[in-house]
C-alpha positions in Angstrom: 185.9 156.6 376.1 189.0 154.3 374.2 190.2 156.9 371.8 192.3 159.7 372.5 190.8 162.7 370.3 187.5 161.6 372.3 189.7 162.3 376.1 191.2 165.7 374.7 187.3 166.7 374.6 186.4 164.4 377.5 189.6 167.0 379.1 188.5 170.5 377.6 184.3 169.6 378.9 185.7 169.4 382.3 188.1 172.3 382.4 184.8 174.6 381.0 183.3 173.0 384.0 185.8 173.5 386.8 187.7 176.3 388.4 190.5 174.2 388.8 191.7 170.5 388.6 194.3 168.6 389.9 196.3 166.5 387.3 196.0 163.3 390.1 192.2 164.2 389.5 192.0 164.8 386.1 194.0 161.5 385.2 191.4 159.2 388.0 187.7 161.0 385.4 189.6 160.6 382.4 191.5 157.4 383.3 194.4 158.2 382.2 197.7 158.6 383.9 199.2 162.4 384.7 202.1 161.6 381.9 198.9 161.5 379.5 196.7 164.3 381.4 199.8 166.7 380.5 200.1 165.8 376.6 196.6 166.4 376.7 196.9 169.8 377.7 200.1 170.9 375.8 197.5 169.2 372.8 194.3 171.8 373.7 197.0 174.7 374.0 198.5 173.6 370.4 194.8 173.9 369.3 194.8 177.6 370.7 193.0 177.0 373.3 194.9 178.7 376.6 195.1 175.8 378.9 197.0 176.9 382.2 199.0 174.6 384.3 199.8 176.0 388.0 202.4 174.6 390.3 203.0 174.5 393.6 200.7 172.7 396.5 197.7 174.3 395.2 198.0 174.1 391.8 196.4 172.5 388.6 195.2 173.0 385.4 192.4 175.9 384.2 191.2 178.2 381.2 192.8 181.5 381.5 189.9 183.8 381.9 189.4 186.9 379.9 190.0 184.4 376.6 187.7 184.1 374.0 185.0 181.5 374.4 186.6 178.6 373.3 184.6 175.2 371.8 181.6 174.7 374.0 181.2 170.7 375.3 177.8 170.7 376.6 176.3 167.5 378.1 172.2 166.4 376.8 171.4 167.9 380.8 173.2 171.3 380.1 171.9 171.8 376.1 168.5 171.4 377.2 169.0 173.6 380.5 170.3 176.2 377.3 167.6 176.1 374.9 164.5 175.9 376.6 165.8 179.4 378.2 166.3 180.5 375.3 162.4 179.4 374.0 161.4 181.2 377.3 163.4 184.3 377.3 161.8 184.6 373.7 158.4 183.6 375.2 158.5 186.1 378.0 160.0 189.6 376.3 163.5 188.9 378.1 165.1 188.5 374.8 166.5 192.3 374.0 167.4 192.6 370.2 165.1 190.0 368.2 167.8 188.3 366.3 169.7 187.2 369.1 167.9 184.6 370.3 166.9 182.9 367.0 170.1 182.8 366.2 171.9 181.6 369.2 169.0 178.9 368.9 170.2 177.6 365.4 173.8 177.8 366.1 173.6 175.5 368.8 171.0 173.0 367.1 173.4 173.1 364.1 176.0 171.5 366.4 173.7 169.2 368.6 173.7 165.1 367.7 170.9 164.6 365.5 168.9 162.3 368.3 169.5 165.1 370.7 168.4 167.8 368.9 164.8 165.8 367.4 164.6 165.2 371.3 164.8 168.7 371.9 162.7 169.9 368.9 160.2 167.7 369.9 160.4 169.1 373.9 159.7 172.8 372.0 157.3 171.3 369.4 154.9 170.9 372.1 155.9 172.7 375.0 152.6 174.5 376.4 152.9 177.6 378.4 150.3 178.8 380.7 152.0 183.3 380.0 150.5 185.3 377.6 153.1 185.6 375.0 155.0 189.1 375.4 155.4 190.7 371.7 156.4 194.3 372.8 157.0 196.7 370.4 160.8 196.1 369.6 163.2 195.1 372.6 166.3 197.0 374.1 169.4 197.0 371.8 172.0 194.7 373.7 174.6 196.9 374.0 172.1 199.6 376.1 171.5 196.8 378.4 175.0 196.1 378.9 176.0 199.5 379.0 173.6 200.3 382.1 174.9 197.2 383.6 178.1 197.9 383.9 177.0 201.7 385.0 174.8 200.3 387.9 177.6 197.7 388.5 180.5 200.5 389.1 178.2 203.3 390.1 178.7 205.5 386.9 176.6 208.6 385.8 175.5 207.8 382.2 174.2 209.7 378.9 170.8 208.8 377.8 169.0 210.0 374.3 165.5 209.3 375.4 161.8 208.9 373.6 159.0 209.7 375.8 155.5 208.3 374.9 154.6 211.2 373.5 157.7 210.5 371.1 159.1 213.6 372.4 163.4 213.5 372.3 165.5 214.2 375.1 168.9 214.2 377.1 169.1 212.1 380.0 171.5 212.5 382.9 171.5 209.3 385.0 172.6 207.7 387.5 171.7 204.2 387.5 170.3 202.3 390.5 169.4 199.4 389.0 167.4 197.4 385.9 164.1 195.9 386.3 162.0 193.6 383.5 158.6 193.2 384.0 155.6 192.3 382.4 157.8 191.9 378.9 159.9 194.9 379.4 163.1 196.0 380.2 163.3 199.7 382.8 165.7 201.3 384.6 165.6 203.4 387.6 167.7 205.9 389.1 168.4 209.6 389.8 167.8 211.9 386.7 169.8 214.7 387.4 167.4 216.7 384.6 164.0 216.3 387.3 166.1 216.3 390.4 164.2 213.3 391.3 164.6 209.0 391.1 162.5 208.7 387.7 162.0 205.5 385.3 163.1 204.6 381.6 161.9 202.0 379.6 164.8 200.7 377.6 163.7 200.0 373.8 163.1 203.6 373.9 166.5 204.5 374.8 168.7 205.7 371.7 171.5 205.8 373.2 174.0 204.8 376.6 177.0 206.7 377.1 179.0 206.3 380.1 180.7 209.5 381.6 183.1 210.3 384.1 180.8 211.0 387.2 180.4 208.3 389.7 177.4 208.3 392.1 175.9 206.6 395.6 172.8 204.3 395.7 170.6 205.4 399.0 170.6 202.5 401.4 167.9 200.3 401.4 166.6 201.1 397.6 164.9 198.4 396.1 164.5 198.9 392.5 161.6 196.5 391.9 159.9 198.0 394.2 160.6 201.4 392.4 159.6 200.2 388.7 156.3 198.5 390.3 155.0 201.7 392.0 155.7 203.9 389.7 154.3 202.1 386.9 151.4 201.9 389.0 151.4 205.3 389.4 150.8 206.2 386.2 148.5 208.7 385.6 144.6 208.1 385.0 140.7 209.0 384.9 140.3 208.2 388.3 142.4 207.8 391.9 141.1 205.1 393.9 141.2 204.5 398.2 139.9 201.6 399.7 140.0 200.0 402.5 140.7 196.0 402.5 140.0 194.1 405.5 142.5 191.5 405.4 145.7 191.1 406.1 148.6 192.7 403.3 150.3 189.1 402.8 147.0 188.0 401.6 146.3 191.4 399.8 149.9 191.3 397.9 149.2 188.2 396.8 146.2 188.7 394.7 147.7 192.2 393.8 150.7 192.6 391.8 152.8 195.7 392.1 151.7 197.0 390.0 148.1 197.4 390.2 147.7 199.4 393.2 150.3 200.4 396.2 148.8 198.0 398.9 149.8 199.9 402.7 149.0 198.4 406.3 146.7 199.5 408.7 145.3 199.2 412.3 142.2 198.6 409.9 143.1 196.9 407.1 145.0 197.1 404.3 144.3 200.4 402.2 144.4 199.9 398.7 145.2 203.2 396.3 145.4 202.8 392.6 144.7 204.5 389.5 142.1 203.4 387.2 141.2 204.0 383.8 137.4 202.3 384.1 135.7 202.2 387.4 134.0 199.1 386.2 136.9 196.7 385.9 138.2 198.5 389.5 134.7 197.1 390.7 135.5 193.3 388.8 138.5 193.6 390.5 137.3 194.4 394.3 134.5 191.9 393.7 137.0 188.7 392.7 139.3 189.8 395.8 137.2 187.3 398.4 136.9 190.0 401.7 135.4 192.8 402.9 135.7 196.4 401.7 135.2 200.1 401.8 135.3 202.2 399.4 136.8 206.0 400.3 136.8 207.7 397.2 135.8 207.9 394.6 132.2 207.8 395.2 131.5 206.8 391.5 133.3 203.3 392.7 130.5 202.6 394.5 128.0 202.5 392.2 130.1 200.6 389.8 130.3 197.6 392.2 126.2 198.4 393.0 126.6 197.7 388.9 129.0 194.9 389.6 126.5 193.2 392.1 123.7 193.7 389.9 124.9 192.2 386.7 125.9 189.3 388.4 123.0 188.3 390.7 120.8 188.8 386.9 123.2 186.3 386.2 123.1 183.9 388.7 119.5 183.5 387.8 119.7 182.7 384.3 118.8 178.8 383.4 120.6 176.6 382.2 120.4 176.5 378.6 119.3 180.1 378.5 119.5 183.1 376.5 123.2 184.1 375.4 125.0 186.8 377.4 124.6 190.0 375.9 127.7 190.7 373.5 128.2 194.3 375.3 131.1 193.9 377.8 130.0 195.6 381.1 134.1 194.9 382.8 136.0 196.7 380.3 
């Protein structure tokens, strides 16, 4: 890198990746003397980039924190990491307002050297996912997510305008204990003063979130992820299910997501508690666990498991190349 302008930009890249570097360290990395480093730092200051020179034994050069983002210098590996992160965020629904991901991708792609841009485009075009694409009705507003995150960090109560799944509007006073991203959606969980208990709310149903002067304390040992998944598993359904699994808790958790059922270890095995809309579907889930189990209730689940076993036995006796399966879907 013989051109001075290139070394000035290299200095900027070093300052972006390091908290503080001495003139000696920077001179060695750039292949120049310390006086030249000081001149390059002055050039960056003239361009409006806030390079701070700290004097003293532990002094050095650094970028002033809290200033607007300076021109960003990315290596090939860093550009690939950023772009792949944006692609995955869009794929799994982690992004907030949809235009944000697309415009960020476009901005980075426009400033990349053509050879690197072509290579990254090839990766994106030929990247396959085993995850199912998540397409929520709309992502939460970025401002809502940032406001709730700041309120959770500073233990600050917020006022929410919230729309329920039925479309009912309400005003909520919430102590946000934590944010959780689960199955393509954002959730906030905390103490809802209207109900007087811990509740979970979807961020894409929040109209406005306004911090208040009130503060709060998070209960000791509170786990936002466990609370959200448990609350989702407890959504009202047609059937209350309780089954004793003859296995250990770790094995059961590897096969059953926490949003599907609550698992409790007992002296007899693992107690599965869940709510289900479809007993044939629950029968299929139990059959796929690969361990013995005892249905405690409802009694109708026993019949559903027996029917599922009968269907499996019937399908197992079909000759190769025989009749096509019926369009009926008994496992829905």
